[in-house]
Backbone as ProteinMPNN parsed JSONL, in Angstrom:
{"seq_chain_A": "XXXXXXXXXXXXXXXXXXXXXXXXXXXXXXXXXXXXXXXXXXXXXXXXXXXXXXXXXXXXXXXXXXXXXXXXXXXXXXXXXXXXXXXXXXXXXXXXXXXXXXXXXXXXXXXXXXXXXXXXXXXXXXXXXXXXXXXXXXXXXXXXXXXXXXXXXXXXXXXXXXXXXXXXXXXXXXXXXXXXXXXXXXXXXXXXXXXXXXXXXXXXXXXXXXXXXXXXXXXXXXXXXX", "coords_chain_A": {"N_chain_A": [[-34.054, 28.351, 8.488], [-32.85, 26.163, 9.944], [-34.072, 24.097, 8.227], [-32.703, 24.654, 5.894], [-30.191, 24.191, 6.725], [-30.14, 21.356, 7.311], [-30.881, 20.575, 4.776], [-28.53, 21.187, 3.503], [-26.493, 19.655, 4.553], [-27.588, 17.384, 3.982], [-27.036, 17.155, 1.303], [-24.182, 17.532, 1.179], [-23.557, 14.91, 2.268], [-24.978, 13.113, 0.439], [-23.328, 13.893, -1.991], [-20.727, 13.249, -1.196], [-20.762, 10.416, -0.74], [-21.76, 9.602, -3.224], [-19.638, 10.573, -5.101], [-17.258, 9.433, -4.125], [-17.845, 6.605, -4.248], [-18.221, 6.689, -7.165], [-15.592, 7.274, -7.876], [-14.178, 5.014, -6.817], [-15.11, 2.956, -8.472], [-14.316, 3.735, -11.014], [-11.536, 3.768, -10.718], [-11.285, 1.025, -10.608], [-10.705, 0.35, -13.311], [-9.055, 2.227, -14.385], [-5.745, 3.262, -14.694], [-3.889, 4.237, -11.755], [-2.234, 6.889, -11.526], [-1.012, 8.951, -10.148], [-0.73, 9.571, -6.57], [-1.964, 10.932, -3.369], [0.268, 10.819, -1.425], [2.58, 11.017, -3.206], [2.521, 13.631, -4.113], [2.609, 14.746, -1.489], [5.228, 14.113, -0.645], [6.678, 15.422, -2.425], [6.198, 18.031, -1.992], [7.348, 18.105, 0.806], [9.954, 17.605, -0.202], [10.335, 20.235, -1.512], [10.109, 21.861, 0.422], [12.045, 21.339, 2.161], [14.218, 22.106, 0.614], [15.285, 20.222, -1.227], [16.131, 18.468, -4.247], [13.247, 17.877, -6.338], [11.915, 14.936, -6.708], [10.177, 12.455, -8.298], [9.663, 9.354, -9.187], [7.743, 7.137, -11.292], [6.067, 4.394, -12.559], [3.425, 2.862, -14.277], [2.276, -0.321, -14.65], [0.654, -3.384, -15.448], [-0.413, -6.062, -13.683], [0.125, -8.462, -15.037], [2.446, -7.702, -16.253], [4.284, -7.78, -14.459], [6.839, -9.503, -12.505], [5.839, -12.906, -11.616], [6.383, -13.534, -9.053], [6.393, -11.217, -7.432], [3.683, -10.23, -6.362], [3.219, -12.463, -4.71], [5.58, -12.341, -3.118], [4.821, -9.845, -1.687], [2.554, -10.515, -0.271], [3.416, -12.653, 1.297], [4.974, -10.945, 3.001], [3.582, -9.102, 4.078], [0.732, -9.535, 4.494], [-0.315, -12.185, 4.973], [-3.036, -13.572, 5.012], [-4.336, -12.311, 2.921], [-5.836, -13.494, 0.789], [-7.756, -14.464, 1.708], [-9.509, -13.0, 3.584], [-11.816, -10.139, 4.01], [-10.659, -7.512, 3.661], [-9.933, -6.884, 6.376], [-7.968, -8.191, 8.826], [-8.839, -9.636, 11.45], [-7.73, -11.391, 13.364], [-5.111, -10.786, 13.111], [-5.159, -7.976, 14.004], [-6.344, -8.375, 16.76], [-4.156, -9.641, 17.843], [-2.036, -7.756, 17.481], [-2.996, -5.619, 19.008], [-2.963, -6.86, 21.579], [-0.279, -7.572, 21.905], [1.028, -4.908, 21.766], [-0.112, -3.775, 23.967], [0.789, -5.452, 26.03], [3.52, -4.871, 25.811], [4.379, -2.022, 25.915], [6.67, -0.702, 25.475], [8.068, -1.074, 23.281], [8.338, -0.848, 19.718], [5.218, -0.126, 18.167], [3.119, -2.57, 16.881], [1.85, -3.165, 13.734], [-1.362, -3.797, 12.077], [-2.302, -3.433, 9.524], [-3.937, -4.387, 6.627], [-3.083, -5.413, 3.012], [-5.162, -4.258, 1.419], [-6.12, -2.313, 3.153], [-3.9, -0.841, 3.286], [-3.747, -0.145, 0.557], [-6.258, 1.345, 0.161], [-5.462, 3.509, 1.73], [-3.114, 4.481, 0.605], [-4.029, 5.364, -1.979], [-6.551, 6.943, -1.683], [-6.056, 8.489, 0.634], [-4.147, 10.336, 3.178], [-1.095, 10.251, 5.033], [-1.173, 9.287, 8.351], [-2.427, 9.066, 11.957], [-4.761, 9.677, 12.825], [-8.109, 9.433, 14.4], [-10.171, 10.16, 12.652], [-8.952, 9.903, 10.11], [-8.494, 7.367, 10.084], [-11.04, 6.317, 10.2], [-12.055, 6.699, 7.536], [-10.354, 5.306, 6.11], [-11.162, 2.872, 6.839], [-13.806, 3.12, 5.543], [-13.163, 3.385, 2.756], [-11.593, 1.186, 2.419], [-13.453, -1.061, 2.678], [-15.149, -0.352, 0.376], [-13.303, -0.858, -1.494], [-12.75, -3.629, -1.409], [-15.219, -4.379, -1.983], [-15.767, -3.762, -4.502], [-13.749, -4.204, -5.965], [-11.727, -6.991, -7.649], [-9.571, -9.088, -5.938], [-7.171, -9.445, -7.412], [-7.078, -6.934, -8.555], [-6.778, -5.268, -6.491], [-4.23, -5.852, -5.475], [-2.737, -5.105, -7.753], [-2.875, -2.485, -7.788], [-2.08, -1.786, -5.544], [0.816, -2.543, -5.724], [1.686, -0.973, -7.446], [1.334, 1.411, -6.486], [2.74, 1.753, -3.965], [5.208, 2.906, -1.863], [8.442, 2.95, -2.629], [11.077, 3.486, -2.165], [13.013, 6.543, -1.721], [11.347, 8.947, -3.202], [10.545, 7.07, -5.158], [8.084, 5.07, -6.642], [5.982, 2.224, -6.638], [6.546, -0.99, -8.176], [7.674, -1.156, -10.929], [9.065, 1.037, -11.344], [11.252, 0.99, -9.179], [12.443, -1.255, -9.896], [13.644, -0.655, -12.29], [15.351, 1.682, -11.423], [17.066, 0.535, -9.429], [18.095, -1.892, -10.528], [18.062, -1.961, -13.463], [16.21, -3.03, -14.911], [13.014, -4.448, -15.826], [9.971, -4.707, -14.374], [8.781, -7.075, -14.961], [11.182, -8.671, -15.175], [12.418, -9.103, -13.058], [14.035, -11.049, -10.424], [12.917, -13.769, -8.238], [14.29, -13.554, -5.666], [14.926, -10.918, -5.798], [12.471, -9.552, -5.957], [11.528, -10.377, -3.241], [13.314, -8.948, -1.801], [12.489, -6.34, -2.317], [10.091, -6.275, -1.146], [10.777, -6.578, 1.52], [11.442, -4.074, 2.153], [9.445, -2.636, 2.731], [8.135, -2.167, 5.35], [9.471, 0.33, 5.846], [10.506, 1.988, 3.378], [11.933, 4.326, 2.712], [14.104, 4.135, 4.626], [15.133, 1.532, 4.737], [16.991, -0.008, 2.159], [16.728, -1.607, -0.772], [18.373, -1.739, -2.942], [20.845, -1.594, -2.106], [21.175, -3.442, 0.248], [21.172, -4.038, 3.68], [22.639, -6.293, 6.217], [20.58, -6.843, 8.266], [18.238, -6.444, 6.482], [19.008, -8.621, 4.496], [18.351, -10.798, 5.978], [15.703, -10.306, 6.411], [14.703, -10.584, 4.06], [15.472, -13.396, 3.373], [13.66, -14.78, 5.117], [11.186, -14.012, 3.837], [11.631, -15.148, 1.468], [11.151, -17.726, 2.267], [8.435, -17.855, 3.573], [7.224, -17.384, 1.097], [7.06, -19.844, -0.068], [4.498, -20.887, 0.844], [2.667, -19.477, -0.125], [-0.232, -19.058, -2.495], [-0.919, -17.536, -5.391], [-2.495, -16.374, -8.218]], "CA_chain_A": [[-32.662, 28.455, 8.573], [-32.764, 24.925, 10.203], [-34.194, 23.301, 6.855], [-31.396, 24.87, 4.92], [-28.887, 23.397, 7.317], [-30.567, 19.924, 7.18], [-30.822, 20.065, 3.313], [-27.295, 21.228, 2.879], [-25.833, 18.624, 5.374], [-27.831, 16.041, 3.17], [-26.598, 17.353, -0.074], [-22.949, 16.975, 1.244], [-23.38, 13.54, 2.594], [-24.968, 12.424, -0.883], [-22.403, 14.373, -2.704], [-19.758, 12.495, -0.749], [-20.918, 9.211, -1.043], [-21.755, 9.45, -4.739], [-18.357, 10.888, -5.498], [-16.379, 8.198, -3.543], [-18.374, 5.353, -5.047], [-17.799, 6.692, -8.503], [-14.175, 7.205, -7.932], [-13.709, 3.69, -6.648], [-15.616, 2.179, -9.461], [-13.446, 4.237, -12.101], [-10.144, 3.207, -10.488], [-10.918, -0.328, -11.007], [-10.294, 0.196, -14.682], [-8.159, 3.329, -14.872], [-4.55, 3.083, -13.826], [-3.771, 5.277, -10.78], [-0.945, 7.71, -11.948], [-0.614, 9.729, -9.029], [-1.345, 9.367, -5.449], [-1.892, 11.823, -2.467], [1.528, 10.487, -1.004], [3.523, 11.504, -4.083], [2.348, 15.17, -3.718], [3.169, 15.438, -0.24], [6.403, 13.906, -0.563], [7.235, 16.445, -3.371], [6.218, 19.19, -0.881], [8.312, 17.762, 1.721], [11.233, 17.985, -0.62], [10.586, 21.456, -1.821], [10.13, 22.609, 1.786], [13.591, 21.133, 2.787], [15.341, 22.644, -0.375], [15.939, 19.153, -2.025], [15.676, 18.324, -5.624], [12.221, 17.367, -6.414], [12.049, 13.494, -7.213], [9.23, 11.421, -8.4], [9.615, 8.149, -10.215], [6.627, 6.392, -11.028], [5.614, 3.984, -13.828], [2.285, 1.887, -14.077], [2.481, -1.41, -15.333], [-0.416, -4.155, -15.148], [-0.157, -7.116, -13.215], [0.916, -9.154, -16.054], [3.931, -7.328, -16.723], [5.229, -7.827, -13.062], [7.319, -10.826, -12.023], [4.834, -13.647, -10.938], [6.829, -13.634, -7.869], [6.274, -10.075, -6.843], [2.51, -10.254, -5.397], [3.439, -13.566, -3.705], [6.292, -11.868, -2.091], [4.386, -8.778, -0.692], [1.445, -11.214, 0.33], [4.033, -13.264, 2.51], [5.484, -10.325, 3.77], [2.623, -7.845, 4.466], [-0.656, -9.796, 4.826], [-0.518, -13.674, 4.747], [-4.315, -13.948, 4.802], [-4.877, -11.381, 1.858], [-6.893, -13.872, -0.324], [-9.099, -15.016, 2.519], [-10.108, -11.943, 4.306], [-12.544, -9.15, 3.278], [-10.181, -6.369, 3.949], [-9.537, -6.556, 7.63], [-7.719, -9.345, 9.348], [-9.173, -9.299, 12.925], [-7.03, -11.888, 14.14], [-4.062, -9.997, 13.434], [-5.593, -6.981, 14.805], [-6.355, -8.858, 18.137], [-2.72, -10.051, 18.082], [-1.123, -6.751, 17.727], [-3.574, -5.063, 20.233], [-2.375, -7.591, 22.637], [1.287, -7.377, 22.098], [1.12, -3.643, 22.229], [-0.524, -3.702, 25.586], [1.787, -6.06, 27.13], [4.979, -4.404, 25.55], [4.323, -0.612, 25.416], [7.91, 0.028, 25.441], [8.597, -1.676, 21.746], [7.559, -0.166, 18.724], [3.966, -0.729, 17.97], [3.016, -3.663, 15.976], [0.589, -2.817, 12.985], [-2.03, -5.078, 11.67], [-3.044, -3.048, 8.173], [-3.939, -5.358, 5.372], [-2.953, -4.884, 1.966], [-6.498, -3.901, 1.226], [-6.236, -1.18, 3.924], [-2.581, 0.141, 2.799], [-4.204, 0.406, -0.761], [-6.936, 2.336, 0.089], [-4.713, 4.544, 2.289], [-2.149, 4.856, -0.234], [-4.8, 5.918, -3.228], [-7.407, 7.836, -1.47], [-5.948, 9.236, 2.049], [-2.945, 11.016, 3.402], [-0.595, 9.453, 6.093], [-1.374, 9.894, 9.752], [-3.034, 8.219, 12.637], [-5.826, 10.287, 13.375], [-9.331, 8.751, 14.188], [-10.861, 10.536, 11.437], [-8.389, 9.386, 8.66], [-8.64, 5.634, 10.121], [-12.503, 5.953, 9.729], [-12.086, 6.961, 6.075], [-9.76, 4.052, 5.65], [-11.899, 1.774, 6.893], [-14.704, 3.121, 4.558], [-12.52, 3.031, 1.281], [-11.313, -0.505, 2.436], [-14.729, -1.715, 2.537], [-15.377, -0.133, -0.762], [-12.419, -1.629, -2.893], [-13.037, -4.968, -1.322], [-16.716, -4.806, -2.604], [-15.978, -3.5, -6.013], [-12.586, -4.673, -6.863], [-11.289, -8.288, -7.144], [-8.031, -9.212, -5.318], [-6.234, -9.061, -8.39], [-6.963, -5.265, -8.919], [-6.22, -4.615, -5.231], [-2.799, -6.022, -5.362], [-1.985, -4.445, -8.842], [-2.914, -0.946, -7.634], [-0.905, -1.724, -4.298], [1.858, -2.796, -6.178], [2.032, 0.417, -8.516], [1.29, 2.928, -5.657], [3.537, 1.798, -2.727], [6.365, 3.774, -1.796], [9.459, 1.89, -2.749], [12.391, 4.336, -2.013], [13.162, 7.958, -1.756], [10.854, 9.555, -4.425], [10.289, 6.191, -5.994], [6.75, 4.619, -6.17], [5.89, 1.079, -7.564], [7.604, -1.844, -8.631], [8.408, -0.981, -12.018], [10.106, 2.305, -11.23], [12.149, 0.553, -8.249], [13.269, -2.228, -10.617], [14.309, 0.177, -13.156], [16.232, 2.375, -10.617], [17.823, -0.394, -8.798], [18.766, -2.87, -11.468], [18.067, -1.435, -14.817], [15.365, -3.975, -15.279], [11.726, -4.08, -16.078], [9.277, -5.565, -13.211], [8.597, -8.56, -15.38], [12.486, -9.348, -15.324], [13.352, -9.232, -11.695], [14.067, -12.361, -9.914], [12.17, -14.221, -7.06], [14.93, -12.902, -4.643], [14.753, -9.397, -5.977], [11.022, -9.405, -5.418], [11.479, -10.39, -1.777], [14.106, -7.796, -1.244], [11.42, -5.183, -2.459], [8.943, -6.684, -0.179], [11.51, -6.635, 2.753], [11.774, -2.746, 2.562], [8.165, -2.1, 2.76], [7.918, -1.369, 6.471], [10.059, 1.843, 5.849], [11.216, 2.122, 2.253], [12.85, 5.324, 2.781], [14.979, 3.683, 5.36], [15.633, 0.451, 4.075], [17.165, -0.092, 0.753], [16.641, -2.84, -1.85], [19.479, -1.758, -3.889], [22.202, -1.78, -1.246], [20.632, -4.102, 1.51], [21.868, -4.474, 5.06], [22.595, -7.611, 6.818], [18.975, -7.047, 8.591], [17.459, -6.783, 5.195], [18.866, -9.995, 3.942], [17.554, -11.424, 6.713], [14.161, -10.379, 6.113], [14.823, -11.401, 2.402], [15.573, -14.953, 3.655], [12.497, -15.277, 5.852], [10.158, -13.873, 2.93], [11.615, -16.351, 0.648], [10.683, -18.913, 3.039], [7.211, -17.932, 3.45], [6.529, -17.37, -0.034], [6.65, -21.316, -0.483], [3.328, -21.106, 1.382], [1.526, -18.48, -0.811], [-0.589, -19.488, -3.77], [-1.708, -16.399, -6.192], [-3.913, -15.869, -7.789]], "C_chain_A": [[-32.106, 26.777, 8.844], [-33.076, 23.656, 9.06], [-33.115, 23.549, 5.976], [-30.363, 23.946, 5.383], [-29.12, 22.106, 6.739], [-30.214, 19.652, 5.528], [-29.043, 20.2, 2.834], [-26.424, 20.195, 3.524], [-26.291, 17.273, 4.418], [-27.324, 16.168, 1.926], [-25.02, 16.955, 0.096], [-22.532, 15.564, 1.304], [-23.772, 12.705, 1.303], [-23.852, 12.613, -1.905], [-20.969, 13.401, -2.167], [-19.566, 11.005, -1.063], [-21.071, 8.874, -2.657], [-20.428, 9.67, -5.417], [-17.238, 9.785, -5.308], [-16.581, 6.825, -4.343], [-17.817, 5.393, -6.503], [-16.377, 6.557, -8.644], [-13.382, 5.676, -7.899], [-13.925, 2.707, -7.897], [-14.713, 2.592, -10.753], [-12.206, 3.643, -11.895], [-9.968, 1.545, -10.594], [-10.555, -0.583, -12.251], [-9.281, 1.165, -15.218], [-6.861, 3.162, -14.133], [-4.339, 4.232, -12.984], [-2.249, 5.762, -11.024], [-0.393, 8.419, -10.95], [-1.343, 9.455, -7.757], [-1.263, 10.533, -4.287], [-0.301, 11.996, -1.922], [2.359, 11.361, -1.716], [3.446, 13.037, -3.987], [2.983, 15.674, -2.498], [4.46, 15.083, -0.126], [7.202, 15.016, -1.368], [7.111, 17.744, -2.45], [7.153, 19.358, -0.061], [9.73, 18.111, 1.087], [11.527, 19.214, -1.085], [10.862, 22.227, -0.518], [11.638, 22.61, 2.225], [14.757, 21.591, 1.934], [15.96, 21.551, -1.278], [15.333, 19.239, -3.333], [14.39, 17.576, -5.386], [12.261, 15.927, -7.255], [10.575, 12.837, -7.144], [9.043, 10.355, -9.513], [8.569, 7.306, -9.976], [6.405, 5.637, -12.284], [4.529, 2.811, -13.635], [2.517, 0.952, -15.111], [1.365, -2.494, -14.756], [0.253, -5.201, -14.472], [0.793, -8.209, -13.871], [2.07, -8.796, -16.556], [4.761, -7.203, -15.483], [5.809, -9.366, -13.067], [5.999, -11.689, -11.447], [5.34, -13.706, -9.45], [6.71, -12.512, -7.014], [4.915, -10.094, -5.985], [2.742, -11.382, -4.485], [4.499, -12.783, -2.56], [5.632, -10.694, -1.013], [3.191, -9.419, 0.199], [2.262, -12.099, 1.911], [4.619, -12.369, 3.443], [4.607, -9.297, 4.676], [1.538, -8.476, 5.206], [-0.735, -11.329, 4.126], [-2.029, -14.212, 4.303], [-5.067, -13.253, 3.838], [-6.102, -12.071, 1.1], [-7.965, -14.18, 0.531], [-10.054, -13.946, 3.236], [-10.83, -10.831, 3.423], [-12.012, -7.764, 3.424], [-9.681, -6.184, 5.242], [-9.178, -8.071, 8.27], [-7.876, -9.046, 10.891], [-8.242, -10.144, 13.694], [-5.609, -11.488, 14.196], [-4.113, -8.579, 14.114], [-5.597, -7.038, 16.535], [-4.746, -9.054, 18.607], [-1.773, -8.85, 18.329], [-1.621, -5.645, 18.955], [-2.928, -5.722, 21.5], [-1.123, -7.409, 22.977], [1.533, -5.96, 22.218], [0.784, -3.204, 23.638], [0.49, -4.283, 26.595], [3.114, -5.681, 26.982], [4.92, -2.977, 25.17], [5.376, -0.018, 25.054], [8.423, -0.126, 24.104], [7.709, -1.009, 21.061], [6.244, -0.792, 18.465], [3.796, -1.434, 16.796], [1.604, -3.313, 15.039], [-0.232, -4.062, 12.481], [-2.862, -4.634, 10.219], [-2.706, -4.214, 7.527], [-3.433, -4.804, 4.09], [-4.119, -4.147, 1.271], [-6.308, -2.261, 1.821], [-5.22, -0.232, 3.496], [-2.955, 0.707, 1.283], [-5.301, 1.405, -0.665], [-6.14, 3.591, 0.963], [-3.748, 5.25, 1.231], [-2.949, 5.854, -1.706], [-5.803, 7.022, -3.006], [-7.227, 8.827, -0.309], [-4.602, 9.929, 1.863], [-2.544, 10.294, 4.686], [-1.076, 10.164, 7.287], [-2.222, 8.889, 10.805], [-4.285, 8.709, 13.378], [-7.281, 9.257, 13.266], [-10.29, 8.86, 13.063], [-10.301, 9.964, 10.118], [-8.549, 7.933, 8.847], [-10.171, 5.45, 9.773], [-12.491, 6.126, 8.109], [-11.274, 5.675, 5.547], [-10.349, 2.874, 5.884], [-13.241, 1.627, 5.699], [-14.263, 2.845, 3.039], [-12.056, 1.617, 1.411], [-12.295, -1.172, 1.993], [-15.017, -1.468, 1.006], [-14.801, -0.847, -1.676], [-12.554, -3.007, -2.644], [-14.397, -5.4, -2.067], [-16.766, -4.698, -3.979], [-14.887, -3.78, -6.847], [-12.225, -5.954, -6.617], [-9.917, -8.176, -6.585], [-7.159, -8.993, -6.045], [-5.867, -7.535, -8.768], [-6.428, -4.815, -7.503], [-4.863, -4.895, -5.158], [-1.946, -5.217, -6.538], [-1.99, -3.095, -8.649], [-1.935, -0.781, -6.351], [0.381, -1.741, -4.865], [2.55, -1.539, -7.008], [2.015, 1.682, -7.472], [2.323, 2.866, -4.303], [4.803, 2.662, -2.739], [7.715, 2.856, -1.882], [11.141, 2.123, -2.371], [12.298, 5.846, -2.036], [12.703, 8.478, -3.045], [10.627, 8.356, -5.458], [8.935, 5.51, -5.422], [6.473, 3.42, -7.139], [6.908, 0.223, -7.739], [8.341, -1.718, -9.916], [9.386, -0.071, -11.824], [11.216, 1.556, -10.39], [12.915, -0.36, -9.02], [14.148, -1.517, -11.527], [15.518, 0.861, -12.19], [17.071, 1.869, -9.88], [18.69, -1.11, -9.65], [18.748, -2.757, -12.831], [17.017, -2.478, -15.447], [14.023, -3.741, -15.356], [11.048, -4.93, -14.797], [9.077, -6.786, -13.693], [10.007, -9.444, -15.289], [12.999, -9.582, -14.041], [13.053, -10.787, -11.175], [13.072, -12.513, -8.515], [12.918, -13.512, -5.802], [14.779, -11.451, -4.564], [13.206, -8.74, -5.397], [10.867, -9.603, -4.05], [12.313, -9.412, -1.113], [13.256, -6.566, -1.296], [10.431, -5.063, -1.347], [9.435, -6.382, 1.275], [11.639, -4.972, 3.064], [10.428, -2.133, 2.888], [7.769, -1.394, 4.261], [8.439, 0.025, 6.551], [11.032, 1.734, 4.699], [12.113, 3.308, 2.033], [14.237, 5.154, 3.708], [15.708, 2.81, 4.929], [15.858, 0.235, 2.526], [17.223, -1.578, 0.083], [17.663, -2.834, -2.786], [20.876, -2.208, -3.143], [21.785, -2.479, 0.234], [21.616, -4.582, 2.745], [21.857, -5.865, 5.275], [21.166, -7.905, 7.332], [18.191, -7.298, 7.49], [17.465, -7.946, 4.77], [18.398, -10.888, 4.621], [16.283, -11.571, 6.409], [13.956, -11.061, 4.781], [14.502, -12.815, 2.625], [14.259, -15.461, 4.276], [11.364, -15.172, 4.825], [10.232, -14.978, 2.048], [11.276, -17.606, 1.239], [9.063, -18.851, 3.001], [6.281, -17.873, 2.37], [6.225, -18.802, -0.759], [5.209, -21.522, -0.295], [2.098, -20.311, 0.84], [1.291, -18.983, -2.163], [-1.344, -18.388, -4.337], [-1.667, -16.574, -7.507], [-4.762, -17.155, -7.177]], "O_chain_A": [[-31.219, 26.236, 8.183], [-32.497, 22.57, 9.024], [-32.636, 22.622, 5.322], [-29.775, 23.118, 4.687], [-28.443, 21.708, 5.791], [-29.474, 18.761, 5.111], [-28.469, 19.472, 2.023], [-25.468, 19.877, 2.817], [-25.533, 16.335, 4.168], [-27.137, 15.089, 1.363], [-24.538, 16.156, -0.707], [-21.583, 15.045, 0.716], [-23.088, 11.724, 1.012], [-23.459, 11.674, -2.596], [-20.268, 12.911, -3.051], [-18.548, 10.475, -1.508], [-20.489, 7.924, -3.181], [-20.136, 8.899, -6.331], [-16.493, 9.369, -6.196], [-15.716, 6.156, -4.908], [-17.151, 4.493, -7.013], [-15.927, 5.774, -9.48], [-12.439, 5.269, -8.578], [-13.109, 1.858, -8.256], [-14.416, 1.674, -11.517], [-11.723, 2.991, -12.82], [-8.905, 0.926, -10.649], [-10.067, -1.69, -12.476], [-8.722, 0.999, -16.302], [-6.925, 2.918, -12.928], [-4.618, 5.314, -13.501], [-1.26, 5.085, -10.74], [0.836, 8.485, -10.92], [-2.525, 9.12, -7.825], [-0.204, 11.151, -4.395], [0.285, 13.077, -1.969], [2.87, 12.337, -1.166], [4.504, 13.621, -3.753], [3.682, 16.682, -2.394], [5.054, 15.842, 0.641], [8.28, 15.438, -0.95], [8.127, 18.418, -2.281], [7.81, 20.396, 0.019], [10.557, 18.78, 1.706], [12.71, 19.542, -1.177], [11.726, 23.1, -0.43], [12.293, 23.597, 2.558], [15.938, 21.543, 2.278], [16.943, 21.786, -1.982], [14.309, 19.87, -3.595], [14.296, 16.768, -4.462], [12.648, 15.921, -8.423], [9.933, 12.73, -6.099], [8.38, 10.514, -10.537], [8.335, 6.776, -8.89], [6.581, 6.352, -13.271], [4.785, 1.882, -12.869], [2.88, 1.256, -16.248], [1.192, -2.451, -13.538], [1.47, -5.304, -14.625], [1.84, -8.684, -13.431], [2.707, -9.551, -17.29], [5.824, -6.581, -15.483], [5.201, -10.284, -13.619], [5.153, -11.051, -10.821], [4.463, -13.977, -8.63], [6.905, -12.72, -5.816], [5.103, -9.956, -4.777], [2.386, -11.163, -3.327], [4.227, -12.676, -1.364], [5.878, -10.655, 0.193], [2.89, -8.901, 1.274], [1.865, -12.142, 3.076], [4.831, -12.758, 4.591], [4.948, -8.824, 5.76], [1.308, -8.141, 6.368], [-1.136, -11.558, 2.985], [-2.207, -15.077, 3.445], [-6.284, -13.427, 3.767], [-7.137, -11.468, 0.819], [-9.108, -14.157, 0.075], [-11.259, -14.145, 3.385], [-10.481, -10.635, 2.259], [-12.81, -6.832, 3.327], [-8.898, -5.238, 5.338], [-9.993, -8.992, 8.218], [-7.103, -8.291, 11.48], [-7.888, -9.657, 14.767], [-4.92, -11.777, 15.174], [-3.137, -8.131, 14.716], [-5.132, -6.231, 17.339], [-4.294, -8.603, 19.659], [-0.889, -8.873, 19.185], [-0.85, -4.994, 19.659], [-2.407, -5.017, 22.364], [-0.771, -7.127, 24.122], [2.493, -5.763, 22.963], [1.407, -2.362, 24.285], [0.9, -3.78, 27.641], [3.931, -6.029, 27.834], [5.412, -2.68, 24.082], [5.335, 1.031, 24.411], [9.252, 0.707, 23.736], [6.612, -0.613, 21.454], [6.176, -2.018, 18.551], [4.258, -1.008, 15.738], [0.489, -3.214, 15.55], [0.241, -5.198, 12.5], [-3.833, -5.272, 9.812], [-1.696, -4.907, 7.652], [-3.345, -3.576, 4.085], [-3.758, -3.322, 0.432], [-6.345, -1.25, 1.119], [-5.468, 0.963, 3.333], [-2.546, 1.792, 0.871], [-5.251, 2.347, -1.456], [-6.442, 4.727, 0.599], [-3.691, 6.473, 1.101], [-2.426, 6.824, -2.254], [-5.985, 7.905, -3.844], [-7.968, 9.799, -0.165], [-4.029, 10.1, 0.786], [-3.407, 9.774, 5.393], [-1.345, 11.365, 7.311], [-2.668, 7.862, 10.293], [-4.727, 8.174, 14.395], [-7.511, 8.503, 12.321], [-11.016, 7.971, 12.618], [-11.026, 9.61, 9.188], [-8.736, 7.239, 7.848], [-10.513, 4.48, 9.098], [-13.229, 5.307, 7.562], [-11.668, 5.106, 4.528], [-10.095, 1.882, 5.201], [-13.621, 0.598, 5.14], [-14.942, 2.179, 2.258], [-12.168, 0.89, 0.424], [-12.174, -1.875, 0.99], [-15.125, -2.5, 0.343], [-15.416, -1.431, -2.568], [-12.488, -3.723, -3.644], [-14.604, -6.487, -2.606], [-17.569, -5.327, -4.667], [-14.886, -3.688, -8.075], [-12.312, -6.306, -5.44], [-9.215, -7.188, -6.8], [-6.202, -8.352, -5.612], [-4.792, -7.066, -9.142], [-5.583, -3.92, -7.498], [-4.217, -3.967, -4.671], [-0.804, -4.784, -6.379], [-1.168, -2.424, -9.274], [-1.172, 0.172, -6.188], [1.143, -0.864, -4.457], [3.754, -1.299, -7.108], [2.608, 2.742, -7.67], [2.625, 3.899, -3.705], [5.284, 3.029, -3.811], [7.862, 2.01, -1.001], [12.07, 1.318, -2.312], [11.239, 6.284, -2.484], [13.497, 8.504, -3.985], [10.521, 8.688, -6.639], [8.655, 5.377, -4.231], [6.7, 3.564, -8.34], [8.073, 0.549, -7.509], [9.501, -2.118, -10.017], [10.548, -0.349, -12.119], [12.274, 1.493, -11.015], [14.132, -0.303, -8.847], [15.353, -1.77, -11.532], [16.656, 0.417, -12.349], [17.985, 2.611, -9.519], [19.912, -0.995, -9.561], [19.488, -3.524, -13.448], [17.14, -2.671, -16.656], [13.721, -2.644, -14.886], [11.729, -5.824, -14.295], [9.178, -7.708, -12.884], [9.998, -10.675, -15.321], [14.018, -10.261, -13.919], [12.091, -11.496, -11.468], [12.595, -11.563, -7.894], [12.222, -12.931, -4.968], [14.554, -10.832, -3.524], [12.97, -7.778, -4.668], [9.96, -8.934, -3.556], [12.068, -9.055, 0.039], [13.303, -5.778, -0.351], [10.054, -4.038, -0.78], [8.646, -5.99, 2.136], [11.933, -4.632, 4.21], [10.448, -0.996, 3.36], [7.212, -0.299, 4.343], [7.879, 0.844, 7.279], [12.21, 1.442, 4.904], [13.003, 3.243, 1.185], [15.234, 5.862, 3.568], [16.889, 3.053, 4.679], [14.91, 0.315, 1.745], [17.815, -2.527, 0.596], [17.883, -3.849, -3.447], [21.733, -2.986, -3.563], [22.148, -1.934, 1.276], [22.585, -5.336, 2.674], [21.142, -6.606, 4.6], [20.564, -8.926, 7.0], [17.473, -8.298, 7.467], [16.414, -8.553, 4.567], [17.965, -11.885, 4.045], [15.728, -12.644, 6.171], [13.14, -11.951, 4.543], [13.494, -13.37, 2.186], [13.823, -16.555, 3.917], [10.553, -16.098, 4.813], [9.267, -15.7, 1.795], [11.131, -18.568, 0.484], [8.448, -19.751, 2.428], [5.077, -18.128, 2.4], [5.449, -18.973, -1.699], [4.608, -22.231, -1.101], [0.923, -20.412, 1.192], [2.2, -19.303, -2.928], [-2.454, -18.196, -3.84], [-0.601, -17.0, -7.954], [-5.914, -16.998, -6.772]]}, "name": "protein", "num_of_chains": 1, "seq": "XXXXXXXXXXXXXXXXXXXXXXXXXXXXXXXXXXXXXXXXXXXXXXXXXXXXXXXXXXXXXXXXXXXXXXXXXXXXXXXXXXXXXXXXXXXXXXXXXXXXXXXXXXXXXXXXXXXXXXXXXXXXXXXXXXXXXXXXXXXXXXXXXXXXXXXXXXXXXXXXXXXXXXXXXXXXXXXXXXXXXXXXXXXXXXXXXXXXXXXXXXXXXXXXXXXXXXXXXXXXXXXXXX"}
């Protein structure tokens, strides 16, 4: 019995690593048409009796405005091109700030690579188990994908509004434009919504959003991509 259990566990571990590595290798080349979050949001909409909505269009990086990756790097992860998936300085800063000011909203330190791993392979949540899987998949995509592919998948899989996913879909929904046609200012506005795209609107931005947009436009001057 013990031998059987050991063999079973070994088989499960081997199958897990083989399947996840093959998935990451495949998605280096194959468009990510759907993510777990898209299905979770559809389930939430159905449960609440709302109309099902999932707007998503995959486009390659060269079919997006050149300002779009620059905007999200400036907004979300200034060290994206230099780190290997984890920004330890940002993690240390966030931990220190959260400890000193527990009454404030917790400051996160997830990189674009971590967010991509979470969006494509995992589910929302803050458990240690999910975080462990996030670390694993982040390391894999950093090892097996170039930075250009990571940012391409990120920009196609991020939630950009209620039932809207990716830069192409939000560009069409908001302004009737393709992702290649949006301006630098519109790119910064999309990036400004990313902390909470279902709360913040890039179509009808508040004064707070416009301030974030202005700051991101300034930070974009210091980002060079690729």
